[in-house]
N, C-alpha and C positions, 0 to 999 in steps of 0.2 A: 363466271369471272367475278372475283371479289376485289376489294381494295387492299392495298398494302400499307396505307398510312398508319393505321393504329397498331398493327403488328410491328411495323418498323420502329415506332416510338417505344413500344414495350421492349423490343429487342435491344435498342440502344441503352435504355435505362438499365436493363439487366447486365449488359456488357460492362458498363461503367462501374456498377456496384460490385460485380463479381471479380473484376480485374484490377481494382484500385490498390496501389501499393505505396503511394506518397503520403503517409500519415493518415489523419482522420479524413474520411470521405465527405465531400460536401453534400448538401441536401440536393438530391437529383429528383426533379419533378417534370412531368409533362405540363405544358402551359395550362391546359384545361383542368388540371388537378390543383393548381395553385390558387388557394383561397386566402384572402388576407382580411383580417379584422383587427387592425391595429398593428403594432410593430413586432410583438412576440419575439421570435428568434431571428430578427432581421439582420443581425450582425454576423451570422455564420455564413460561410461561403455557400453559394448556390449555383446549380447548373439547371437551367430551364430549357426544356426541349420544345421547339415550336415547328411542327411540320409545315412546309411552305407549299410545295407543289408535288404532284404525282403525274409524271408523263407516262402514258401507256402507248407502247409501240406494238403493232400487230405484225406478226410474221408467221411463217409456216404455210403449209398448204391450206388455202382458203381462209387464212387468218385464224388458224386453230390454236396458235400460241400467242401469249401476251407477255410482253416484257415491261415491268413496272419499275420506274426510276423515281424514288421518293427523295426529295430534298428536305433536310431538316437543319434548322439553326439551333446550335447549342449556345445559349446565352450564359456565359460564365461570369459570375459576380463575386467579388470578395472585398473585404473591408480592412484587412490588417495592414499590409504593406506591399510594395511592388514585387519584392522577392518571393513572398508567399504566393501572390497572384500568378507570377511567372511559373512557379512550380506546378500550380494547379493546371494552367493552360498546357504546359508541356506534358503533364500526365494524361490529360484528356487526349491530346494528339497522339501520344505514344500508344495508348490503348486502342484507338481507332486504327492506326496504322498496323498494329499487331494482329488485328482481327479482320484483315482485308478479305479473307475467304471465310464464308459462313457455314459451310457444311450444308445442312438441310434447311436452316432458317432463312438464308438469303444467299444470293450469288456472290456479291461483293459489296464492300463498304469502303468508301473513299473520302478523304478530306479534299474538298474542292475550293474552299476559300477560308481565309482567316484574317480578321482585322480587329484593331483595338478601338473602343469607344470611350476609353478612360478620360480622354481630354474633355469630354462633355460633362463629366461627373465631378462632384465634390465629395470627398471622404469615401469614395467607392471606386474600385477598379472594375472595368467591364471589358470583356473580350467576346467576340462572336466567332465561332467556328462553324462553317457550313459543311455538311457532309451529304453524301449521296449513298443511299442504300438501294441496291437493285435486286429485284426478285423476279423469278420466272413463274408465271401462272399461279398467283396467290389464290387461295380458296376463300 
């Protein structure tokens, strides 16, 4: 039995990059790949993936099958205006909803929560979309 956390994050990054249709794609990164040494390109939109939990459920005869449910936060940040930010959030949710069935990579992908944190920020728009990616018997 393996873990599905890192594969799930890689899958979501690929899905967002491969299916983006709303203009220029934001910078999509996993939280552990985000390195910051100054401001650089800090004004461009960003989507930062942070895996939160991985629940493992045992089932099947003698616990021979394992159902992994990985929860990931997509931290969507933009700096232009609320209309552009709204378009980015809508595009992310549209892509996730369109990819609910995963073929061989995962069993299903669902949006389970969505909330704005823009009221805490100054000169930045911030929205969190929480998704669940479920996979059977990851290797």
